[in-house]
C-alpha beads as a LAMMPS data file, in Angstrom:
LAMMPS data file: protein, C-alpha beads

186 atoms
185 bonds

1 atom types
1 bond types

-500.0 500.0 xlo xhi
-500.0 500.0 ylo yhi
-500.0 500.0 zlo zhi

Masses

1 110.0

Atoms # bond

1 1 1 -200.691 -156.260 54.169
2 1 1 -204.469 -156.600 53.819
3 1 1 -203.905 -157.380 50.130
4 1 1 -201.980 -160.531 51.156
5 1 1 -204.385 -161.630 53.893
6 1 1 -207.627 -161.145 51.989
7 1 1 -207.039 -163.922 49.371
8 1 1 -205.834 -166.295 52.110
9 1 1 -208.954 -165.594 54.184
10 1 1 -211.200 -166.239 51.186
11 1 1 -209.403 -169.546 50.500
12 1 1 -209.753 -170.535 54.162
13 1 1 -213.515 -169.838 54.153
14 1 1 -214.014 -171.638 50.828
15 1 1 -212.269 -174.730 52.197
16 1 1 -214.283 -174.659 55.420
17 1 1 -217.474 -174.573 53.364
18 1 1 -216.462 -177.243 50.850
19 1 1 -215.085 -179.708 53.413
20 1 1 -218.111 -179.241 55.698
21 1 1 -220.392 -179.940 52.742
22 1 1 -218.253 -182.968 51.854
23 1 1 -218.595 -184.387 55.354
24 1 1 -222.380 -184.003 55.238
25 1 1 -222.506 -185.465 51.720
26 1 1 -220.653 -188.583 52.849
27 1 1 -222.962 -189.057 55.827
28 1 1 -226.061 -188.618 53.664
29 1 1 -224.641 -191.022 51.076
30 1 1 -224.094 -193.676 53.735
31 1 1 -227.673 -193.168 54.903
32 1 1 -228.912 -193.719 51.349
33 1 1 -230.170 -190.149 50.806
34 1 1 -229.002 -189.968 47.198
35 1 1 -230.832 -186.867 46.007
36 1 1 -229.769 -184.594 48.850
37 1 1 -226.212 -186.001 48.797
38 1 1 -225.962 -185.315 45.052
39 1 1 -227.220 -181.747 45.440
40 1 1 -224.755 -181.049 48.238
41 1 1 -221.996 -182.653 46.129
42 1 1 -222.682 -180.186 43.305
43 1 1 -222.151 -177.205 45.601
44 1 1 -219.209 -178.869 47.350
45 1 1 -217.260 -179.381 44.129
46 1 1 -218.125 -175.904 42.842
47 1 1 -216.711 -174.330 46.001
48 1 1 -213.718 -176.705 45.968
49 1 1 -212.661 -175.835 42.420
50 1 1 -212.908 -172.126 43.253
51 1 1 -210.642 -172.641 46.287
52 1 1 -208.088 -174.683 44.315
53 1 1 -208.017 -172.130 41.502
54 1 1 -207.399 -169.380 44.060
55 1 1 -204.394 -171.241 45.456
56 1 1 -202.692 -172.206 42.204
57 1 1 -203.133 -168.977 40.258
58 1 1 -199.764 -167.293 39.926
59 1 1 -196.710 -168.285 41.960
60 1 1 -197.367 -170.527 44.955
61 1 1 -197.909 -168.438 48.055
62 1 1 -197.152 -170.158 51.412
63 1 1 -199.883 -168.101 53.124
64 1 1 -202.501 -169.337 50.664
65 1 1 -201.302 -172.927 51.092
66 1 1 -201.588 -172.582 54.888
67 1 1 -205.069 -171.093 54.486
68 1 1 -206.023 -174.048 52.255
69 1 1 -204.802 -176.618 54.803
70 1 1 -206.270 -174.723 57.751
71 1 1 -209.615 -174.478 55.987
72 1 1 -209.565 -178.232 55.403
73 1 1 -208.958 -178.928 59.106
74 1 1 -211.569 -176.406 60.266
75 1 1 -214.057 -177.701 57.689
76 1 1 -213.652 -181.263 58.938
77 1 1 -214.282 -180.138 62.504
78 1 1 -217.286 -178.024 61.484
79 1 1 -218.772 -180.792 59.311
80 1 1 -218.655 -183.325 62.138
81 1 1 -220.097 -180.738 64.541
82 1 1 -222.976 -180.011 62.147
83 1 1 -223.622 -183.743 61.782
84 1 1 -223.832 -184.128 65.557
85 1 1 -226.230 -181.193 65.820
86 1 1 -228.482 -182.383 62.991
87 1 1 -228.362 -185.995 64.256
88 1 1 -229.913 -187.351 61.079
89 1 1 -230.825 -190.995 60.862
90 1 1 -231.535 -193.786 63.275
91 1 1 -229.599 -196.043 65.597
92 1 1 -230.217 -199.388 67.216
93 1 1 -229.269 -199.495 70.890
94 1 1 -228.474 -202.911 72.394
95 1 1 -228.239 -203.346 76.137
96 1 1 -227.197 -206.428 78.097
97 1 1 -228.461 -206.019 81.646
98 1 1 -229.495 -207.932 84.748
99 1 1 -232.274 -205.422 85.508
100 1 1 -234.031 -205.812 82.177
101 1 1 -237.692 -205.572 83.286
102 1 1 -237.357 -202.187 85.058
103 1 1 -235.258 -200.913 82.160
104 1 1 -237.806 -202.105 79.610
105 1 1 -240.596 -200.359 81.507
106 1 1 -238.650 -197.081 81.785
107 1 1 -237.811 -197.048 78.092
108 1 1 -241.404 -197.763 77.091
109 1 1 -242.637 -195.029 79.459
110 1 1 -240.252 -192.606 77.712
111 1 1 -241.749 -193.489 74.329
112 1 1 -239.088 -195.848 73.003
113 1 1 -239.973 -199.052 71.210
114 1 1 -238.354 -201.995 72.964
115 1 1 -237.704 -205.660 72.251
116 1 1 -236.484 -207.811 75.130
117 1 1 -234.784 -211.187 74.798
118 1 1 -233.955 -213.144 77.946
119 1 1 -230.815 -215.250 78.087
120 1 1 -227.871 -216.437 80.140
121 1 1 -224.705 -214.422 80.566
122 1 1 -221.191 -215.843 80.411
123 1 1 -221.323 -216.813 84.100
124 1 1 -224.745 -218.426 83.807
125 1 1 -226.675 -215.478 85.287
126 1 1 -230.038 -214.440 83.875
127 1 1 -229.694 -211.360 81.682
128 1 1 -231.858 -209.515 79.228
129 1 1 -230.837 -208.115 75.884
130 1 1 -232.867 -204.978 75.293
131 1 1 -233.054 -203.679 71.729
132 1 1 -234.399 -200.271 70.842
133 1 1 -234.470 -198.484 67.507
134 1 1 -234.495 -194.716 67.937
135 1 1 -233.805 -191.463 66.151
136 1 1 -230.178 -190.341 66.531
137 1 1 -231.384 -187.060 68.005
138 1 1 -232.803 -189.037 70.969
139 1 1 -229.683 -191.147 71.526
140 1 1 -228.375 -189.127 74.500
141 1 1 -231.786 -189.392 76.158
142 1 1 -231.986 -193.189 75.841
143 1 1 -228.386 -193.586 77.049
144 1 1 -229.166 -191.505 80.167
145 1 1 -232.209 -193.679 80.915
146 1 1 -230.153 -196.849 80.487
147 1 1 -227.354 -195.556 82.751
148 1 1 -229.900 -194.578 85.410
149 1 1 -231.563 -198.019 85.308
150 1 1 -228.268 -199.979 85.293
151 1 1 -224.911 -198.156 85.413
152 1 1 -223.118 -201.489 84.770
153 1 1 -225.089 -202.452 81.666
154 1 1 -223.207 -203.292 78.494
155 1 1 -224.413 -200.919 75.785
156 1 1 -223.684 -200.837 72.067
157 1 1 -225.014 -198.352 69.538
158 1 1 -225.043 -198.881 65.795
159 1 1 -226.210 -196.523 63.078
160 1 1 -228.608 -198.125 60.628
161 1 1 -229.302 -197.375 57.025
162 1 1 -232.820 -198.788 56.656
163 1 1 -235.419 -200.517 58.707
164 1 1 -238.662 -202.128 57.668
165 1 1 -241.761 -202.749 59.720
166 1 1 -241.721 -202.561 63.508
167 1 1 -243.441 -200.504 66.179
168 1 1 -242.598 -197.021 64.882
169 1 1 -242.081 -197.844 61.204
170 1 1 -244.226 -196.368 58.499
171 1 1 -246.320 -199.029 56.870
172 1 1 -244.478 -200.379 53.846
173 1 1 -245.565 -203.136 51.506
174 1 1 -244.082 -206.569 51.929
175 1 1 -240.701 -206.929 50.292
176 1 1 -238.492 -209.678 49.022
177 1 1 -234.871 -209.882 50.099
178 1 1 -233.960 -210.915 46.561
179 1 1 -235.046 -207.544 45.167
180 1 1 -233.716 -204.099 46.119
181 1 1 -236.161 -202.031 48.127
182 1 1 -236.711 -198.340 47.426
183 1 1 -236.477 -196.371 50.619
184 1 1 -238.324 -193.298 49.389
185 1 1 -235.398 -191.033 50.239
186 1 1 -234.328 -190.337 46.680

Bonds

1 1 1 2
2 1 2 3
3 1 3 4
4 1 4 5
5 1 5 6
6 1 6 7
7 1 7 8
8 1 8 9
9 1 9 10
10 1 10 11
11 1 11 12
12 1 12 13
13 1 13 14
14 1 14 15
15 1 15 16
16 1 16 17
17 1 17 18
18 1 18 19
19 1 19 20
20 1 20 21
21 1 21 22
22 1 22 23
23 1 23 24
24 1 24 25
25 1 25 26
26 1 26 27
27 1 27 28
28 1 28 29
29 1 29 30
30 1 30 31
31 1 31 32
32 1 32 33
33 1 33 34
34 1 34 35
35 1 35 36
36 1 36 37
37 1 37 38
38 1 38 39
39 1 39 40
40 1 40 41
41 1 41 42
42 1 42 43
43 1 43 44
44 1 44 45
45 1 45 46
46 1 46 47
47 1 47 48
48 1 48 49
49 1 49 50
50 1 50 51
51 1 51 52
52 1 52 53
53 1 53 54
54 1 54 55
55 1 55 56
56 1 56 57
57 1 57 58
58 1 58 59
59 1 59 60
60 1 60 61
61 1 61 62
62 1 62 63
63 1 63 64
64 1 64 65
65 1 65 66
66 1 66 67
67 1 67 68
68 1 68 69
69 1 69 70
70 1 70 71
71 1 71 72
72 1 72 73
73 1 73 74
74 1 74 75
75 1 75 76
76 1 76 77
77 1 77 78
78 1 78 79
79 1 79 80
80 1 80 81
81 1 81 82
82 1 82 83
83 1 83 84
84 1 84 85
85 1 85 86
86 1 86 87
87 1 87 88
88 1 88 89
89 1 89 90
90 1 90 91
91 1 91 92
92 1 92 93
93 1 93 94
94 1 94 95
95 1 95 96
96 1 96 97
97 1 97 98
98 1 98 99
99 1 99 100
100 1 100 101
101 1 101 102
102 1 102 103
103 1 103 104
104 1 104 105
105 1 105 106
106 1 106 107
107 1 107 108
108 1 108 109
109 1 109 110
110 1 110 111
111 1 111 112
112 1 112 113
113 1 113 114
114 1 114 115
115 1 115 116
116 1 116 117
117 1 117 118
118 1 118 119
119 1 119 120
120 1 120 121
121 1 121 122
122 1 122 123
123 1 123 124
124 1 124 125
125 1 125 126
126 1 126 127
127 1 127 128
128 1 128 129
129 1 129 130
130 1 130 131
131 1 131 132
132 1 132 133
133 1 133 134
134 1 134 135
135 1 135 136
136 1 136 137
137 1 137 138
138 1 138 139
139 1 139 140
140 1 140 141
141 1 141 142
142 1 142 143
143 1 143 144
144 1 144 145
145 1 145 146
146 1 146 147
147 1 147 148
148 1 148 149
149 1 149 150
150 1 150 151
151 1 151 152
152 1 152 153
153 1 153 154
154 1 154 155
155 1 155 156
156 1 156 157
157 1 157 158
158 1 158 159
159 1 159 160
160 1 160 161
161 1 161 162
162 1 162 163
163 1 163 164
164 1 164 165
165 1 165 166
166 1 166 167
167 1 167 168
168 1 168 169
169 1 169 170
170 1 170 171
171 1 171 172
172 1 172 173
173 1 173 174
174 1 174 175
175 1 175 176
176 1 176 177
177 1 177 178
178 1 178 179
179 1 179 180
180 1 180 181
181 1 181 182
182 1 182 183
183 1 183 184
184 1 184 185
185 1 185 186
């Protein structure tokens, strides 16, 4: 019995590893981290081909096929979980609020860079649009501060690939929008 389960378990683990690596590779690719994404891709495909070869050698075994599919599902879940834990990258948080000055002050006091634009809402009321660029790992913190300052605020969060200049940005030379800019991430 163990002779039948052992190959299926190995296939399951191989798929968990390769799909988790694939999820991270895609996220890093979207963020423009080419070198790290390529390195992870090398290991991902090496593990993948080993898993596929283990499934298709000899007659098709339903247990191995189930292990392959189960490993894919578990690997997807694990890859997304790892991404959430690592929280690589940056986000821009946009808030539309009526209590923009107190919110701006709280966010600055917490160490967030803030840009405030005053405007009129759909019903003609004075509102502020608060923009803040922050590390993804601090996203939960900024969302808690926003909810505490104004539980009815409209909040959107968008992941960003690059940013240039600004309060917390490293100093980069001037760039032209007509030429691609190297981001230093490989």
